[in-house]
C-alpha positions in Angstrom: -22.3 -3.4 -36.8 -20.7 -0.3 -38.2 -23.6 1.8 -37.0 -23.3 0.3 -33.5 -19.6 1.0 -33.6 -20.2 4.7 -34.5 -22.8 5.0 -31.7 -20.3 3.6 -29.2 -17.6 6.0 -30.3 -20.0 9.0 -30.2 -21.1 8.0 -26.7 -17.4 7.8 -25.7 -16.7 11.2 -27.1 -19.6 12.7 -25.2 -18.4 11.0 -22.0 -15.0 12.5 -22.5 -16.5 15.9 -22.9 -18.6 15.4 -19.8 -15.7 14.4 -17.6 -13.3 17.1 -18.9 -10.3 15.1 -17.5 -7.4 13.9 -19.6 -7.0 10.7 -17.5 -10.6 9.8 -18.0 -10.3 10.5 -21.7 -7.3 8.3 -22.0 -9.1 5.4 -20.2 -12.1 5.8 -22.4 -9.9 6.0 -25.5 -8.1 2.8 -24.4 -11.4 1.0 -24.1 -12.3 2.2 -27.6 -9.1 0.6 -28.8 -10.8 -2.8 -28.2 -14.0 -1.9 -30.0 -12.6 -1.3 -33.4 -10.8 -4.7 -33.8 -13.8 -6.5 -32.4 -16.1 -4.9 -34.9 -13.6 -5.7 -37.7 -13.5 -9.4 -36.7 -17.3 -9.7 -36.4 -18.0 -8.0 -39.7 -15.3 -10.0 -41.5 -16.7 -13.2 -39.9 -20.2 -12.5 -41.1 -18.9 -11.7 -44.6 -16.8 -14.9 -44.7 -19.7 -17.0 -43.5 -21.9 -15.6 -46.3 -19.2 -16.0 -48.9 -17.8 -19.4 -47.8 -19.9 -21.4 -50.2 -18.6 -19.4 -53.1 -14.9 -19.3 -52.1 -12.2 -21.9 -51.9 -10.5 -22.8 -48.6 -7.3 -21.2 -49.8 -9.0 -17.8 -50.5 -10.7 -17.9 -47.1 -7.4 -18.5 -45.4 -5.8 -15.6 -47.3 -8.6 -13.3 -46.2 -8.2 -14.5 -42.5 -4.4 -13.9 -42.8 -5.0 -10.4 -44.2 -7.3 -9.6 -41.2 -4.7 -11.0 -38.8 -2.0 -8.8 -40.4 -4.3 -5.7 -40.2 -4.8 -6.4 -36.5 -1.1 -7.0 -36.0 -0.2 -3.8 -37.8 -2.4 -1.7 -35.7 -0.9 -2.7 -32.4 
């Protein structure tokens, strides 16, 4: 997932260079603002699913709350 995210960001950078327009770069950058949190949620979900049998419900809820606070803090 992280590799996919980096490929998307590299493609966006090349697209920005191709257009050479600040408005296009801002639109592309705004779209990238959605990619980062989506990758974070997917990777965290996969990790929690794999670790769910070894963790208590309280710990899982704390991790989910932490992810939520990260997403809230980056707004």
